[in-house]
matplotlib code that plots the C-alpha trace (Angstrom):
import matplotlib.pyplot as plt

x = [3.7, 0.7, -2.2, -4.7, -5.1, -7.5, -7.7, -9.1, -8.2, -9.4, -13.0, -13.0, -13.4, -16.6, -19.5, -17.4, -17.9, -15.6, -16.9, -16.4, -13.8, -10.8, -9.3, -5.6, -5.8, -7.4, -4.5, -1.8, -3.2, -3.6, -0.2, 1.5, -0.5, 0.3, 4.0, 4.2, 2.5, 4.7, 7.9, 6.9, 4.7, 7.6, 8.4, 4.8, 4.4, 6.8, 4.6, 2.5, -1.1, -0.2, -1.1, 0.1, -1.9, -1.2, -4.1, -5.1, -2.2, -2.0, 0.9, 1.1, 4.5, 6.2, 4.5, 2.9, 0.3, 0.0, -2.6, -1.5, -4.2, -3.4, -3.8, -5.0, -1.5, -1.7, -4.4, -5.4, -8.3, -8.5, -7.0, -6.8, -4.2, -3.4, 0.3, 2.1, 5.5, 7.6, 9.0, 12.3, 12.8]
y = [-43.1, -44.6, -44.8, -46.8, -47.8, -49.4, -48.6, -52.1, -54.5, -57.5, -56.2, -56.0, -59.8, -59.8, -61.0, -62.4, -65.9, -68.1, -66.4, -62.8, -60.9, -59.5, -56.1, -55.3, -54.5, -57.8, -59.6, -57.5, -58.0, -61.7, -62.3, -60.2, -62.0, -65.4, -64.7, -63.3, -66.4, -68.8, -67.1, -66.7, -69.7, -71.9, -69.3, -68.6, -72.3, -71.7, -69.0, -69.8, -70.6, -72.6, -76.3, -79.1, -82.3, -85.3, -86.6, -90.3, -92.3, -91.5, -92.2, -91.9, -92.2, -91.8, -88.5, -88.0, -85.3, -83.0, -80.4, -77.2, -75.0, -71.3, -68.8, -65.2, -63.8, -62.8, -62.1, -65.2, -66.3, -69.5, -70.6, -74.2, -75.2, -78.7, -79.1, -82.1, -82.8, -85.2, -88.1, -87.9, -84.2]
z = [26.7, 28.4, 26.1, 28.1, 31.8, 34.2, 37.9, 38.7, 35.9, 37.8, 37.8, 34.0, 34.0, 35.9, 33.8, 31.1, 29.6, 27.6, 24.4, 25.6, 23.6, 25.4, 24.7, 24.8, 28.5, 29.3, 27.5, 29.1, 32.6, 32.2, 30.7, 33.4, 36.1, 34.7, 34.3, 37.9, 39.2, 37.3, 38.5, 42.2, 42.9, 44.2, 46.8, 47.7, 48.6, 51.5, 53.1, 56.2, 55.1, 52.0, 52.3, 50.1, 50.1, 48.1, 46.0, 45.8, 44.4, 40.7, 38.4, 34.7, 32.9, 36.3, 37.2, 40.6, 41.3, 44.4, 44.9, 46.8, 48.3, 48.4, 51.2, 50.9, 50.7, 47.0, 44.5, 42.7, 40.5, 42.5, 45.8, 44.6, 42.0, 40.7, 40.0, 38.5, 39.9, 37.9, 39.9, 38.1, 39.1]

ax = plt.figure().add_subplot(projection="3d")
ax.plot(x, y, z, "-o")
ax.set_aspect("equal")
plt.show()
């Protein structure tokens, strides 16, 4: 049984600060959004429009960092993401 809904859940974050409280729908939307991103991001990197550029040489404990820039093919809070790829992987 559906108890609550929001037609445009993304707009509910406008005007919020780090101290703003979240309701249950904020949490549900963000958790779902994050999980979907984590599961699909490796495939989205193969789409036209995504660019992966290597940052200045940086290694720490054998880790190298790359910074992919997203395209407008999916909703995202930011089109720039920093990812760390382990050199041993």
